[in-house]
C-alpha positions, 0 to 999 in steps of 0.5 A: 159486134163492136160499138161502131156497128151497134151505133150504125145499126141503131142509127139505121133503125131510127132513121128508117122510123123517122123517114116513115113518120115524116112521110106519113105526116106529110101525106096526112097534111096533104089530105087533111080534109079527108081524114075521119076518126077511124083513120086517125085511130088506125094511124095511131095504132100504126105509129104505136106499132112502129115505135114499139118495133123500133125500140125492140129492134134497138134493144135486140141490137144492143142485147145481142152484142152484149151476149156475143161479148159475154160468150167471147169472154167466157171462151177466153177465160175457158182457154186461160183456165187449166184444163180439167185433166191438168187439175186432176193431175195436180190433185194426184200424189206421186204414187198415183201419177206413176200408176197413171203413167203405167196405165197410159203406157200400157194403153198406148202399147195396146193400140200401137202394137 
């Protein structure tokens, strides 16, 4: 996920949060005469819960993007690195390479012939 999508996702999360908060406070202002102590406690818990959810969602957007970038970088490094077989062949001396070639040719003859 590139920077633009991370930014837009974060913006959407916090715009939704702000919209809910503004709507709630306008509703509270309109009905201020009818709010008791229990209602205020419930609304406080609601606001705290929404704030935590928005923060956790934002963190997950950014953490998930980093994980995807790390996976891509690891895959790229894996492709650029010599394969396990190439490393093994590099460690063989000349006699072992001749023996390996003979073995591979014998197997190829066995499967094709």
